[in-house]
C-alpha positions in Angstrom: 69.0 -152.5 -18.2 66.5 -150.1 -16.6 65.1 -150.5 -13.1 61.7 -151.4 -14.5 63.1 -154.1 -16.8 65.3 -155.6 -14.0 62.4 -155.7 -11.6 60.0 -157.2 -14.1 62.4 -159.9 -15.1 63.0 -160.7 -11.4 59.2 -160.8 -11.0 58.9 -163.4 -13.7 61.5 -165.6 -11.9 59.6 -165.2 -8.7 56.3 -166.1 -10.4 57.9 -169.3 -11.8 59.2 -170.2 -8.4 55.8 -169.9 -6.7 53.5 -171.1 -9.4 54.0 -174.8 -9.1 50.6 -176.5 -8.9 49.6 -180.1 -8.3 46.2 -181.6 -9.1 44.8 -183.4 -6.1 41.7 -185.6 -6.9 39.3 -184.4 -4.1 40.7 -180.9 -3.7 41.5 -179.8 -7.3 44.5 -177.8 -8.2 46.7 -176.8 -5.3 49.7 -174.4 -5.3 52.9 -176.0 -3.9 55.4 -173.9 -2.0 59.1 -174.0 -2.9 61.2 -176.9 -1.5 62.8 -174.9 1.3 59.4 -174.0 2.7 58.2 -177.6 2.3 61.2 -178.7 4.3 60.4 -176.1 7.0 56.7 -177.2 7.3 57.7 -180.9 7.3 60.1 -180.2 10.1 57.3 -178.6 12.1 55.2 -181.6 11.4 57.9 -184.0 12.6 58.4 -182.0 15.8 54.6 -182.1 16.5 54.4 -185.8 15.7 57.3 -186.5 18.1 55.6 -184.3 20.7 58.6 -182.0 21.0 56.1 -179.2 20.5 52.3 -179.3 20.8 50.3 -179.5 17.6 48.4 -176.3 18.2 51.7 -174.5 18.5 52.9 -176.0 15.2 49.6 -174.9 13.5 50.0 -171.3 14.9 53.7 -171.1 13.7 52.7 -172.5 10.3 49.8 -170.1 9.9 52.1 -167.2 11.0 54.7 -168.1 8.4 52.0 -168.5 5.7 50.6 -165.0 6.5 54.1 -163.4 6.7 55.3 -165.0 3.5 52.9 -163.3 1.1 55.2 -163.5 -1.9 52.8 -161.9 -4.3 52.6 -158.7 -2.2 56.4 -158.5 -2.6 56.0 -159.0 -6.3 53.5 -156.1 -6.5 55.7 -153.9 -4.3 58.7 -154.5 -6.6 56.7 -153.6 -9.7 55.3 -150.5 -8.0 58.7 -149.3 -7.0 60.0 -149.9 -10.5 57.1 -147.8 -12.0 57.7 -145.0 -9.5 61.4 -144.8 -10.3 60.8 -144.9 -14.1 
């Protein structure tokens, strides 16, 4: 299997993982993160609700993780590297 084929098949799997969508009545269609990320965000919410951490800190941490976890940029990077090596 060539590098291009291997990266493209891996890209398809990544797209399936991150393309779960839920229809919410007032908001429309919303993308849902994978279960491990949902667990992480729920944990931050519980810590903020129990006042273990302040809610602004929980929001900043969540925003930072959302910005750092730009999975589609990784997808594009993998395809670009595969095309360069082909």
